[in-house]
C-alpha positions in Angstrom: 33.4 6.6 9.2 32.1 7.1 5.7 31.9 3.8 3.8 34.1 3.4 0.8 32.5 2.6 -2.5 34.7 1.7 -5.4 34.2 0.3 -8.8 32.9 -2.9 -7.4 29.8 -1.1 -6.1 26.6 -2.7 -7.1 25.2 -1.2 -10.2 21.4 -1.3 -10.3 21.1 0.9 -13.3 23.6 -0.2 -15.9 23.6 1.2 -19.4 22.1 -1.9 -20.8 19.4 -2.4 -18.0 18.5 1.2 -18.1 18.4 1.5 -21.7 21.2 3.9 -22.0 22.9 4.5 -25.3 26.6 4.2 -25.6 28.1 7.3 -27.0 28.1 9.7 -24.1 31.7 10.9 -23.8 33.8 13.2 -21.7 32.8 15.9 -24.1 29.1 15.4 -23.5 26.3 15.3 -26.0 25.2 17.6 -28.7 21.8 19.3 -28.4 20.5 17.3 -31.4 21.6 14.0 -29.9 20.1 15.0 -26.5 16.8 15.8 -28.2 16.8 12.5 -30.0 17.4 10.6 -26.8 14.8 12.6 -24.9 12.2 11.4 -27.4 13.5 7.8 -27.0 13.7 7.7 -23.2 11.2 10.3 -22.2 11.7 13.1 -19.6 13.7 12.6 -16.5 10.7 12.7 -14.2 8.1 10.5 -12.6 4.8 10.6 -14.5 1.7 12.3 -13.1 -0.9 9.7 -12.7 -3.4 11.7 -10.7 -6.9 10.9 -11.7 -9.5 13.6 -12.3 -11.2 14.4 -8.9 -14.6 13.9 -10.4 -13.7 10.4 -11.6 -12.2 9.5 -8.3 -15.3 10.8 -6.4 -17.8 8.9 -8.6 -15.7 5.7 -8.2 -16.4 5.7 -4.5 -20.1 5.2 -5.2 -19.6 2.2 -7.3 -18.8 -0.8 -5.1 -20.7 -3.4 -3.1 -21.0 -1.4 0.1 -22.2 1.8 -1.6 -24.6 -0.4 -3.6 -26.0 -1.6 -0.3 -26.6 1.9 1.0 -27.9 3.1 -2.4 -30.5 0.3 -2.4 -31.6 1.3 1.0 -32.0 4.9 -0.1 -34.2 3.9 -3.1 -36.3 1.7 -0.8 -36.8 4.5 1.7 -37.8 6.9 -1.1 -40.2 4.4 -2.5 -41.8 4.2 0.9 -42.0 8.0 1.1 -39.7 8.1 4.1 -37.4 10.9 2.9 -35.9 11.6 6.3 -34.5 8.1 6.6 -33.3 8.3 3.0 -31.4 11.5 3.8 -29.8 9.9 6.8 -28.5 6.9 4.8 -27.4 9.3 2.0 -25.3 11.1 4.6 -23.7 7.8 5.6 -23.0 7.1 1.9 -21.3 10.4 1.4 -19.4 10.1 4.6 -17.9 6.7 3.6 -17.1 8.0 0.1 -15.3 11.0 1.6 -13.1 8.7 3.8 -12.2 6.6 0.7 -11.1 9.7 -1.2 -9.0 10.9 1.7 -7.2 7.5 1.9 -6.7 7.5 -1.9 -5.1 10.9 -1.7 -2.4 9.7 0.7 -0.7 7.9 -2.1 -0.6 11.1 -4.2 0.7 13.0 -1.2 3.5 10.5 -0.8 4.5 10.9 -4.5 4.4 14.6 -4.1 6.7 14.4 -1.1 9.0 12.1 -3.1 9.2 14.5 -6.0 10.0 17.5 -3.8 13.4 15.8 -3.0 14.4 15.7 -6.7 16.8 18.2 -8.2 15.2 20.9 -10.3 18.2 21.8 -12.5 21.5 20.1 -13.5 24.8 21.2 -14.8 25.4 19.3 -18.0 28.0 19.4 -20.8 26.2 20.1 -24.0 27.8 21.1 -27.3 31.2 21.1 -25.7 30.4 23.5 -22.9 28.8 23.4 -19.4 25.2 24.7 -19.2 22.4 24.6 -16.6 19.4 22.7 -17.8 16.2 21.5 -16.2 16.7 18.1 -14.6 13.8 16.8 -16.6 15.8 17.3 -19.8 18.6 15.0 -18.8 19.1 11.9 -20.9 21.2 8.7 -20.6 24.7 9.5 -21.8 24.7 13.1 -20.6 27.8 14.3 -18.7 27.0 16.2 -15.6 28.9 17.9 -12.8 28.1 17.2 -9.2 29.0 19.8 -6.6 28.9 20.4 -2.8 25.3 20.8 -1.6 23.7 19.7 -4.9 21.2 16.9 -5.5 22.0 14.2 -7.9 19.4 14.5 -10.7 19.6 11.0 -12.2 21.4 7.7 -11.7 25.0 8.3 -12.7 28.4 6.7 -12.7 31.3 8.9 -11.6 34.1 9.3 -14.1 36.3 12.0 -12.3 36.6 13.3 -8.8 35.6 12.1 -5.3 32.4 12.8 -3.4 30.9 12.2 0.0 27.3 11.2 -0.8 24.3 11.0 1.5 22.1 8.3 -0.1 20.2 7.3 3.0 16.9 8.3 1.5 17.2 5.3 -0.9 19.7 2.9 0.6 19.0 3.4 4.3 22.7 3.6 5.1 23.3 5.4 8.4 26.3 7.4 7.2 27.4 9.1 4.0 29.5 7.0 1.6 32.7 7.9 -0.3 32.3 7.7 -4.0 35.1 7.8 -6.5 35.5 7.0 -10.2 33.4 4.0 -11.2 31.0 4.3 -8.3 27.3 4.7 -8.7 25.3 7.6 -7.4 21.5 7.6 -7.4 18.9 10.3 -8.2 18.0 12.2 -5.1 21.3 11.7 -3.3 22.8 14.8 -1.6 26.5 15.8 -2.2 27.9 16.4 1.3 31.5 17.0 0.1 33.7 17.2 -3.0 33.1 17.7 -6.7 32.9 15.2 -9.5 32.0 14.6 -13.1 29.6 11.7 -13.9 27.8 10.1 -16.8 24.1 9.7 -16.7 23.1 6.0 -16.8 19.4 6.0 -16.2 16.6 8.7 -16.1 13.0 8.9 -15.1 11.2 5.8 -14.0 14.3 3.7 -14.8 16.2 5.2 -12.0 16.3 3.7 -8.5 14.3 6.7 -7.3 11.8 6.3 -10.2 11.3 2.6 -9.3 10.8 3.5 -5.7 8.2 6.2 -6.7 6.4 3.6 -8.9 6.3 1.1 -6.1 4.7 3.8 -3.8 2.2 4.6 -6.5 1.2 1.0 -7.1 1.5 -0.4 -3.6 -1.9 -1.4 -2.3 -3.4 -4.0 -0.1 -7.1 -4.5 0.6 -7.5 -4.1 4.3 -8.9 -7.0 6.3 -11.7 -4.7 7.4 -12.7 -4.1 3.8 -12.6 -7.8 3.1 -14.7 -8.5 6.2 -17.4 -6.0 5.2 -17.6 -7.4 1.6 -17.8 -11.0 2.8 -20.4 -10.2 5.4 -22.6 -8.4 2.9 -22.1 -11.2 0.4 -23.1 -13.9 2.8 -26.1 -11.9 4.1 -27.2 -11.1 0.5 -26.9 -14.8 -0.5 -28.8 -16.1 2.5 -31.5 -13.5 2.8 -31.9 -13.4 -1.0 -32.9 -17.0 -1.0 -35.2 -16.5 2.0 -36.9 -13.4 0.4 -37.6 -15.4 -2.8 -39.1 -18.2 -0.6 -41.1 -15.6 1.2 -42.5 -14.1 -2.0 -43.3 -17.5 -3.4 -45.2 -18.5 -0.3 -47.1 -15.2 -0.2 -48.1 -15.9 -3.8 -49.1 -19.4 -2.9 -51.4 -18.0 -0.2 -53.0 -15.8 -2.9 -52.2 -12.7 -0.9 -53.1 -9.5 -2.8 -50.3 -7.6 -4.4 -50.9 -4.6 -2.1 -49.7 -6.9 0.8 -47.0 -8.7 -1.0 -45.1 -5.6 -2.0 -44.8 -4.2 1.6 -43.8 -7.7 2.8 -41.0 -7.9 0.3 -39.9 -4.3 1.0 -39.9 -5.1 4.7 -37.7 -8.2 4.1 -35.3 -6.3 2.0 -35.0 -3.5 4.6 -34.4 -6.2 7.2 -31.5 -7.6 5.1 -29.5 -4.4 4.7 -26.9 -3.7 7.4 -27.2 0.0 6.9 -25.0 1.1 9.8 -22.3 -1.5 9.2 -19.8 0.7 7.3 -20.4 3.7 9.5 -19.9 1.5 12.6 -16.6 0.3 11.3 -15.5 3.9 10.7 -16.8 5.1 14.1 -15.0 2.3 16.0 -11.7 3.0 14.2 -12.2 6.8 14.8 -12.6 6.2 18.6 -9.6 3.9 18.6 -7.6 6.6 16.7 -8.6 9.2 19.3 -7.3 6.9 22.1 -4.0 6.3 20.2 -3.4 10.1 19.8 -3.4 10.4 23.6 -0.6 7.7 23.6 1.6 9.4 21.0 0.4 7.6 17.9 -1.3 9.5 15.0 -3.3 7.2 12.6 -3.3 8.8 9.2 -5.5 6.0 7.8 -8.4 4.8 10.0 -8.2 1.3 8.7 -4.7 1.0 10.2 -6.3 0.9 13.7 -8.2 -2.3 12.9 -5.2 -3.7 11.0 -3.0 -3.3 14.0 -5.1 -6.0 15.7 -4.4 -8.5 13.0 -0.7 -7.9 12.6 1.4 -11.0 13.3 4.6 -9.9 11.7 6.5 -6.6 12.1 9.2 -5.8 9.6 11.4 -3.2 11.4 13.9 -1.0 9.6 17.2 -0.9 11.5 18.6 2.6 11.0 16.5 5.2 12.7 13.9 2.7 13.9 15.6 0.1 16.0 18.6 2.4 16.3 19.0 6.1 17.0 20.4 6.9 13.5 23.4 8.6 15.0 27.0 7.3 15.0 28.7 6.9 18.4 32.0 5.4 19.6 31.4 1.8 20.6 34.9 0.5 21.2 38.3 2.1 21.7 41.3 -0.2 21.3 44.5 1.5 22.2 47.9 0.2 21.2 50.2 -1.0 24.0 52.0 2.3 24.5 48.7 4.3 24.7 45.3 4.3 26.5 41.7 5.1 25.5 41.7 8.7 26.7 44.8 9.5 24.6 43.3 7.8 21.5 40.1 9.8 21.8 41.9 13.1 22.6 44.2 12.8 19.5 41.3 11.7 17.3 39.3 14.7 18.5 42.1 17.1 17.4 41.9 15.6 13.9 38.1 16.0 13.8 36.2 19.1 12.7 34.5 21.1 15.5 30.8 22.0 14.7 30.8 20.5 11.2 28.2 18.2 9.6 30.4 15.1 9.5 28.7 12.5 11.7 32.0 10.7 12.3 33.8 13.7 13.7 30.8 14.6 15.8 30.7 11.1 17.4 34.4 11.2 18.2 34.3 14.7 19.7 31.2 13.7 21.8 33.1 10.6 23.1 36.2 12.6 24.0 34.3 15.0 26.2 35.2 14.5 29.9 38.3 12.4 29.0 40.9 15.1 29.5 44.6 14.1 29.6 47.4 15.8 31.4 49.8 16.1 28.5 47.2 17.3 25.9 48.9 18.8 22.8 47.7 22.1 21.4 46.1 22.3 17.9 48.1 24.3 15.4 46.4 23.4 12.1 43.5 21.2 11.0 43.0 19.7 7.6 39.4 18.3 7.1 38.6 14.9 5.8 39.4 14.4 2.1 37.6 11.7 0.2 40.6 11.3 -2.0 43.0 10.5 0.8 40.4 9.0 3.1 41.7 10.7 6.2 41.8 14.0 8.1 44.8 15.3 10.0 46.0 17.9 12.5 49.3 19.6 13.3 49.8 19.9 17.0 52.4 21.2 19.4 53.5 19.4 22.5 56.3 20.7 24.8 57.5 22.9 21.9 57.7 20.1 19.4 55.5 19.8 16.3 53.7 16.5 15.8 51.3 15.2 13.1 48.1 13.4 14.0 46.0 11.6 11.4 42.6 9.9 11.6 41.0 7.9 8.9 40.5 4.5 7.1 42.7 1.8 8.8 44.5 0.8 5.6 45.5 4.4 4.8 46.6 5.3 8.3 48.4 2.0 9.0 50.4 2.6 5.8 51.7 5.9 7.2 52.7 4.5 10.5 55.2 1.8 11.6 53.7 -1.7 10.7 51.7 -3.3 13.5 50.5 -6.9 12.9 48.5 -6.7 16.1 46.6 -3.7 14.9 45.7 -5.4 11.6 44.3 -8.4 13.5 42.2 -6.1 15.8 40.9 -4.1 12.8 39.8 -7.3 11.0 38.1 -8.5 14.2 36.2 -5.3 14.6 35.2 -5.0 11.0 34.1 -8.7 11.1 31.7 -7.7 13.9 30.2 -5.0 11.7 31.8 -1.9 13.2 33.2 1.0 11.2 36.8 1.1 12.1 39.1 4.2 12.2 42.8 4.3 12.9 44.6 7.1 14.7 48.4 7.7 14.3 50.6 10.4 15.8 54.2 11.4 16.0 56.9 13.2 13.9 55.9 13.0 10.2 58.6 10.5 9.4 58.2 8.3 12.4 54.5 8.1 13.1 53.1 5.4 15.4 49.6 3.9 15.5 48.0 5.1 18.7 44.8 3.1 18.6 41.6 2.0 16.8 38.1 3.4 17.2 35.0 1.3 16.3 31.9 3.2 15.5 28.3 2.0 15.4 24.7 3.3 15.4 23.5 2.3 18.8 20.0 0.7 19.4 17.3 2.7 21.0 17.0 2.1 24.7 13.5 0.8 24.3 14.0 -1.5 21.3 14.7 -4.7 23.2 11.6 -4.2 25.5 9.5 -3.5 22.4 10.4 -6.7 20.7 10.0 -8.7 23.9 6.5 -7.3 24.5 5.5 -7.8 20.9 6.7 -11.4 21.1 4.4 -11.9 24.2 1.6 -10.5 22.1 2.2 -13.1 19.4 3.9 -10.7 16.9 7.2 -11.8 15.4 9.7 -9.0 14.6 12.2 -9.3 11.8 14.9 -6.7 10.9 14.9 -5.3 7.4 17.9 -3.1 6.6 20.1 -1.8 3.8 23.2 -2.2 6.0 25.7 -5.0 5.8 24.8 -8.4 7.5 27.5 -8.0 10.1 26.4 -4.6 11.2 22.8 -5.8 11.3 23.7 -8.8 13.4 25.2 -6.6 16.1 22.0 -4.6 16.5 19.9 -7.7 16.3 21.7 -9.3 19.2 21.5 -6.1 21.2 17.7 -5.8 20.8 16.9 -9.5 21.3 16.2 -10.7 17.8 16.8 -14.4 17.7 17.5 -16.1 14.4 19.8 -16.1 11.5 20.3 -13.8 8.6 18.9 -14.4 5.1 21.7 -15.1 2.6 22.6 -12.4 0.2 20.7 -12.2 -3.1 17.1 -11.9 -4.2 14.4 -12.3 -1.6 13.0 -15.9 -2.0 9.4 -16.1 -3.1 8.5 -18.6 -0.4 10.4 -17.2 2.6 8.6 -17.1 5.9 9.0 -14.8 8.9 10.1 -17.7 11.0 13.0 -18.6 8.7 15.2 -15.6 9.4 15.4 -12.7 11.9 17.5 -10.5 9.7 17.2 -9.4 6.1 20.3 -7.3 5.4 21.6 -5.5 2.3 18.1 -4.9 1.0 17.0 -2.0 -1.2 13.6 -0.3 -1.4 12.2 -2.8 -3.9 13.5 -5.7 -1.7 11.6 -4.4 1.4 8.5 -4.0 -0.7 8.8 -7.5 -2.1 9.5 -9.0 1.4 6.3 -7.5 2.7 4.3 -8.9 -0.3 5.9 -12.3 0.1 4.9 -12.4 3.8 1.4 -11.3 2.8 1.1 -14.0 0.1 2.0 -16.4 2.9 -1.1 -15.4 4.8 0.5 -13.0 7.3 -0.8 -9.6 8.3 2.3 -7.5 8.0 3.4 -4.3 9.8 6.3 -2.2 8.5 8.1 0.2 10.8 10.5 2.7 9.1 11.7 6.2 8.9 13.2 6.9 5.5 12.3 7.4 1.8 13.6 3.9 1.2 11.0 2.5 3.5 8.1 4.3 1.7 7.0 1.5 -0.7 7.0 -1.1 2.0 5.1 1.3 4.4 2.4 1.7 1.7 2.2 -2.0 0.9 2.0 -3.3 4.5 -1.3 -3.7 6.2 -0.1 -1.2 8.8 2.8 1.1 8.0 4.3 2.8 11.0 6.6 5.8 10.7 8.7 6.7 13.8 8.8 10.3 15.2 12.1 11.2 13.3 10.8 9.9 10.0 11.0 11.9 6.8 7.9 13.5 5.3 7.8 10.9 2.6 7.8 8.0 5.1 5.1 9.8 7.2 2.8 10.4 4.3 3.2 6.7 3.2 2.5 5.3 6.6 -0.8 4.4 8.2 0.4 5.5 11.6 3.0 8.0 12.7 4.6 7.9 16.2 4.5 11.5 17.5 6.8 10.9 20.4 10.4 9.5 20.6 10.7 5.8 21.2 8.7 2.8 20.0 6.2 2.3 22.8 3.6 3.5 20.3 3.9 0.3 18.3 2.8 -1.8 21.3 0.1 0.7 22.1 -1.2 0.5 18.5 -1.4 -3.3 18.7 -3.3 -3.3 22.0 -5.7 -0.5 21.0 -6.2 -2.1 17.7 -7.3 -5.4 19.4 -9.7 -3.5 21.6 -11.2 -1.9 18.4 -11.3 -5.2 16.7 -13.3 -6.8 19.5 -15.8 -4.0 19.5 -16.3 -4.4 15.7 -16.4 -8.1 16.0 -19.3 -7.9 18.6 -21.2 -5.5 16.4 -20.8 -7.6 13.3 -21.9 -10.8 15.1 -24.9 -9.0 16.6 -25.8 -7.6 13.1 -25.5 -11.1 11.5 -27.8 -12.6 14.1 -30.4 -9.8 13.8 -30.4 -9.7 10.0 -30.8 -13.5 9.7 -33.4 -13.8 12.4 -35.5 -10.9 11.2 -35.9 -12.3 7.7 -36.6 -15.8 9.0 -39.1 -14.4 11.5 -41.1 -12.9 8.7 -41.4 -16.4 7.2 -42.4 -18.0 10.5 -44.9 -15.2 11.1 -46.4 -15.6 7.6 -46.7 -19.4 8.2 -48.3 -18.8 11.6 -50.7 -15.9 10.8 -51.0 -15.9 7.0 -50.0 -12.2 7.1 -46.9 -10.0 7.1 -45.9 -10.0 10.7 -44.0 -6.7 10.3 -44.8 -3.6 8.2 -42.2 -1.5 6.4 -42.8 1.3 9.0 -42.2 -1.1 11.9 -39.0 -2.4 10.2 -37.7 1.2 9.9 -38.3 1.7 13.6 -36.4 -1.5 14.3 -33.5 -0.3 12.2 -33.4 3.0 14.1 -33.7 1.5 17.5 -31.5 -1.4 16.7 -28.8 -0.8 14.0 -28.0 2.8 15.0 -28.4 2.6 18.8 -26.2 -0.5 19.0 -23.4 1.5 17.4 -22.7 2.3 21.0 -20.8 -1.0 21.0 -18.0 1.0 19.4 -17.4 2.5 22.9 -18.0 -0.7 24.9 -15.6 -2.0 27.6 -13.8 -5.0 26.1 -10.6 -7.0 26.8 -8.0 -7.1 24.1 -7.1 -10.6 22.9 -3.7 -12.0 23.8 -2.9 -13.1 20.2 -3.3 -11.5 16.8 -7.0 -11.3 15.6 -8.2 -12.5 12.3 -11.5 -12.0 10.4 -12.8 -15.6 10.0 -16.1 -14.6 8.4 -17.1 -18.3 7.9 -16.8 -19.0 11.6 -18.5 -15.7 12.4 -21.4 -16.5 10.2 -21.8 -20.0 11.7 -21.8 -18.5 15.2 -24.4 -16.0 14.0 -26.6 -18.7 12.6 -26.4 -20.9 15.7 -27.0 -18.0 18.1 -29.8 -16.8 15.7 -31.6 -20.1 16.0 -32.1 -19.5 19.7 -33.2 -15.9 19.1 -35.6 -17.0 16.4 -37.1 -19.7 18.8 -37.6 -17.0 21.4 -39.4 -14.6 19.0 -41.4 -17.3 17.4 -42.4 -18.7 20.7 -43.6 -15.3 22.0 -45.6 -14.8 18.8 -47.2 -18.2 19.2 -48.1 -17.4 22.7 -49.7 -14.2 21.7 -51.8 -15.8 18.9 -52.9 -19.0 20.5 -52.9 -18.2 24.3 -53.7 -14.4 24.3 -55.8 -14.6 21.1 -54.4 -11.3 19.8 -55.5 -9.9 16.5 -53.1 -9.5 13.5 -52.4 -5.8 14.4 -51.6 -6.5 18.0 -49.5 -9.5 16.9 -47.5 -7.1 14.7 -46.9 -4.9 17.8 -45.9 -8.0 19.8 -43.5 -9.1 17.0 -41.9 -5.7 17.1 -41.5 -5.7 20.9 -40.1 -9.3 21.2 -37.7 -8.6 18.3 -36.4 -5.5 20.0 -36.2 -7.0 23.5 -34.8 -10.3 22.2 -32.1 -8.5 20.2 -31.0 -6.6 23.4 -30.9 -9.9 25.3 -28.7 -11.5 22.6 -26.5 -8.4 22.5 -25.6 -8.6 26.2 -24.9 -12.3 25.9 -22.4 -12.0 23.0 -20.6 -8.8 24.1 -18.5 -11.0 26.5 -16.7 -14.0 25.0 -17.0 -15.6 28.5 -19.7 -15.1 31.1 -21.7 -11.9 30.7 -20.8 -10.7 34.1 -17.1 -10.7 33.1 -17.2 -7.0 32.5 -19.6 -4.1 32.9 -21.0 -2.5 29.7 -19.9 1.0 29.0 -22.1 4.0 29.9 -23.0 4.6 26.3 -24.0 1.1 25.7 -26.2 1.0 28.8 -27.8 4.4 27.8 -28.5 3.1 24.2 -30.1 -0.1 25.6 -32.3 1.9 28.0 -33.3 4.2 25.0 -34.0 1.2 22.8 -36.2 -0.5 25.3 -37.9 2.7 26.4 -38.8 3.7 22.8 -40.1 0.3 21.9 -42.2 0.1 25.1 -43.6 3.6 24.8 -44.6 3.1 21.2 -46.2 -0.3 22.0 -48.1 0.7 25.1 -49.2 4.1 23.6 -50.2 2.6 20.3 -48.0 5.0 18.4 -47.4 3.9 14.7 -48.8 0.5 15.8 -51.7 -1.1 17.6 -51.5 -0.7 21.4 -50.5 -3.6 23.7 -51.4 -4.0 27.5 -48.5 -2.9 29.7 -48.5 -6.4 31.4 -47.9 -8.0 28.0 -45.0 -5.6 27.3 -43.5 -6.2 30.8 -43.9 -9.9 30.3 -42.0 -9.8 27.0 -39.2 -7.9 28.8 -39.0 -10.4 31.6 -39.0 -13.3 29.1 -36.1 -11.6 27.3 -34.1 -11.3 30.5 -34.5 -15.1 31.1 -33.6 -15.8 27.5 -30.4 -13.8 28.0 -29.3 -16.1 30.9 -30.0 -19.2 28.7 -28.1 -17.7 25.8 -25.2 -16.9 28.0 -24.8 -20.6 28.8 -25.4 -21.8 25.2 -22.8 -19.4 23.7 -19.8 -20.8 25.7 -19.3 -24.1 23.7 -20.2 -22.3 20.4 -17.5 -19.6 21.0 -15.0 -22.1 22.2 -15.5 -24.4 19.1 -15.3 -21.5 16.7 -12.4 -19.8 18.4 -14.3 -16.6 19.1 -11.7 -15.0 21.4 
């Protein structure tokens, strides 16, 4: 049944708060007064804040990660390696393009929002009704609202009655009845009736305008972005100090400038994780492709990684946990009747094939419940918001009877008093149901036949979803615009344990564990709740379907729009479920954790290599008095290392059982500790080559190149498994990349291509030593990973 809204309805855009000017009257405004107010309040439209495309594009090249890639390009050009510079430039453009696409999603959401606004409005100006552009409305204007029209501004009704669909803003699962004194919001659809109203707020001061502004400004830096920046910062700080020390020692040795410059360039190249941004993107893209096969469409690649970190899911009720369609939940017949008769009579007083969701639910429930003495319909009068009921004239055994269906208070007043019925109605309403009464009989002697309780039933998979998320360490809370009693029914049905947050503003320090239900909330409340949880250190997911969910969907780390969501919700979300049901949410969490583990392994491997390579240059300089690697050898290491190990993005991994988190400090410590062992291996091999094999400096450089490549592969296979390395087999692509890496390094070293040749036995010995080093590192890593919670 449509909810009744009277003069006590909450006013979120009063004349004072919206800045309206008293003086609007039943006669409307004059053109001069309207022009004056238009200058004061501005047009009734959301401002266009779209930046110039060129400005947006250039901005993508001015940030720490682009600086890192740009520095690499400059270095490559300075070395005359234009091919490598072109490859890195391609990565830079690719990452910038992805950023532009993500930024464009906010503008797409605003465009979808604006498409739902009215284009024109019927306003009383200069004593007569006229059609004007909706943007020209001002506070104090008198407007007419008619069937099928869209409310152009926040208004207060002064005459007439309407049936309004405001679900796009309030999330209510059924239209509401609005009479004189009630509030109607911009963007609401008039389902039935006609009314005159006074404009109370326009433009950005409307509830719709505030929602659009929240969508425009909603932004959270993804944990992936934070991780990249912190990794780059830590590496830059550590390697920057090492490079300064390296340059100082080279100067102390009185090395010629012609040797110092290549040494410094080699160290700088060794410090730059060129493939890091591309690897993050590739891993997310592969995760997104896997999710598409499971009915989940990521619209923002970072959402794949964010799904792994999510520990709180804010789920909208209507259309998300429920089916967003009213159905008959309970039928309470009076003593002289039965459920079948109640539904049969109620169906006669319901429209057949109309758009009224209440009538459709009752007719659906009455199917298959035929009664022997069914009356015949003579006349039907549709639901009237003024009387709050519909009625039918029927014929039974030649006698004419009246059947009415509507609000309990109205129908009960037409029938003989029934204290029992009043108690039952109060009980059902207290449980959150929408209650209808049905009465029948001669017009002067009507009797109450029974009561019908309506509800929006939960999805069949909602309870299983919440239980599985709980097992995965994700807490679910319900966030809805419906009343607390209605929300409590659904919460119990889907297994949400916990109380409801008291009415009023969202507390600034509320935690997800405090309440399971947040009811009666508006779009800005959902947005604020997500931000409050984020400020408390939580990674928040938001699952919704309506325009009213759009700000929260944009603000959350991972916004999820269900399959039946509006275009606005889909454009605001980071993921869209393409199939009915909510299994995709669990799929997103699991696949996100797989993607996270792959990225985590690559990042740890990259930290180890970047730290070790720079330190290895110092130890080589101390041991030989020369640069142990040349810029050319360093470029080859980058190609055979950084880019080939991107195959980790397709490796076989086990998803974690709890939400992941980027603990860059712990990750860096793990990288340093593991790097110490890799550095010892490389330095030991170099010492063996110098003091036992008596290799010259050119051959030592080749040996340094070989042991760095082989040792890095050994470290990679030790860290790819959080437990013993034999816990899982590497993927085909990772195995192929490793074979390619070792083969390229061995061929170049033995053939003396771009370096001095080494005997095959020396290369084979280095490979065998790396295999032994892998087994040692596999044992060493276990206490390190356990201590630093690398799971």
